[in-house]
N, C-alpha and C positions, 0 to 999 in steps of 0.2 A: 315313065313315072312308075310303072309296076314294080321294077326292081328296087325302087327307093322306098316303097311302102313298108312301114314297120309292121310287126306282127300285132294282131289283135291282143289286147290285154286279157289276161286270165288271172284267176286267183282272187284274193280279197285285198281291199285297201287297208292300209294301216289306220289306226285311230287318227293319227295326225293328218294323213291324206284326206280322210273323210271330213274332218273338221275344217281343213283348208278349203275344200270344195264348197262346203256348206257356207263358210264365212264369205267367200267371194260372191256367191250367188245372193246371199242375204244382203250384203252391202249394195249390190247392184239393184236388187229389187227394191230396197229401201230408198235408194236415190231415185229410181223410176217412180215410186210412190210419192215422193216429195214433189216431183215435177207434176204429177197428176193432181196433187193437192193445190199447187200453185195455179194450175190451169183451171181447176174448179173455182178457186177464189176469184180469178180474173173474170171468168164467165159470170159468176154471181155479182161481181161489182160492175157489170155492164161493159167490160172491156171488149172491144171489137176490132181493134186495128190489126191488120193481117201480119205486120212485121213482128209483133209480139207473139202471136200464135205460131208463126213460122219458127221463131227462136225456140219456143217451148217444145214444139213438135220435133225440131232438130235434136234438141237435147234428149228427148225421149227416145228417138231413134238410135242415138249413140249408145244409150243404155242397153237397148235391144241388141246392138252389134256386140257390145261388151259381153252380153250373156251368150251370144252365139260363139264368140271366140273362146270364152272360158269353157263352155260345154264341149264344143267340138275339139278344142285344143287339148282338153283333158283326154278325150277319146283317141285323137290322132295327133299327138304332139309333133310328129315329124313333118307335118304339112307346112308349118311356119318356116322351118329350116329349108325344106325343099322349094317352097315358093320363092324365098330369098335367093337361093342358088339359081333357079331358073330365070328369075328376073335379071340377075347379074349376067347370066349367059346371053340373054336377049339383048342386054345393053352393050355387050362386047367390051365393057370397061368395068373395073371394080369401082365401088363407091369411093374408096380411098383415092384411087387414081383420078377419078372424075371431079373431086372436090365436093363441097357442101351441097351445091345445087343438085348434082348427080346423086349424092347420098340420099337426100330427101326424096327425090323422085323415085329412087329404087325402093326406099322404105315404104312409101305410099303404095307403089305398084305391088310390092310383095304382100302388103296387107289386103289390097283389093283382090289379088289372085287367091290368097288363102280364103278370103270371104266367099269368093265364087265357088271354090271347092267345098267349103263347109256348107253353103246353101245348096249346092248340087247334091252333096251326100244326104242332106236332109230330104231332098226330093228323089233320092235313090239313083243319083248319077255319081258314080265313083270318079275320083280325081283323074284316074287314067283314061276315062271315057271322053274327056274334053278334047277338043282339037289340039294338036301338037303346037300350033302357033298361038295358042292362048296367051302365054307369057309375053310374046311380042306385041299382041294386040292390046293387052292391059298396059304395058309400059308405054306404048304409043298414045293410048288414051290419057294417061297421067301426064305425059310430056306436053300434050296439047290442051289440057284442061285449063281454061281461063281462070277458074276460081282459085286454083293452086298457084298458077304462074303470075297472076295479077295481085296476089296477096302482098301487102306492104312488107311483111317480113321476108318473103321470098325475093322480092325485088331488091332488097338491101343486101342480099347475100352476094358474096364475091367468090368466084371459083378460085380455090387455092391449090387444087390438086395438080400433080405433075403430068397427068395424062391428057390426051386429046379430049376436048369437050366439044360436042356437036355444035355447029354454028347457031342452031336455033335456041341455044341456052345462053349464049353470050349476051350480056347486058339485059337479061330478062326478056329477050325477044322470043 
């Protein structure tokens, strides 16, 4: 991982770069605020069913992850590319060769891996300090995750790639 790390940025942002960063965070914060307003209205109206709270909290958490990726991604843009490459290496098949099912698993796994790295760096653990088998572990977790694999959209996917697809992914099993 160390040899793939890009240099720390120096100098100044252009006006356009600063405006783009501000805009992305402003939009994300505004959306998170809208969710908080909805939650407050729901509480005030006497809403208490857990399913609704769970949905709102999930949407709120997604906004938080968007902020993490936007912020850390601006500081370390190479980590998204590096995580995708390492997940593909762990899979032993390119997403194109493996078909749509493999493509989606690798995309989700790369996002999870970069999230782990971003959160780690926030807590002062550099990406290169994680175990070397972390990409394998993340990909394995994604491939086994019932929430992803039992999703109706995922179940309807048909592998169309020309490469070998692991038996666990045929017919959504």
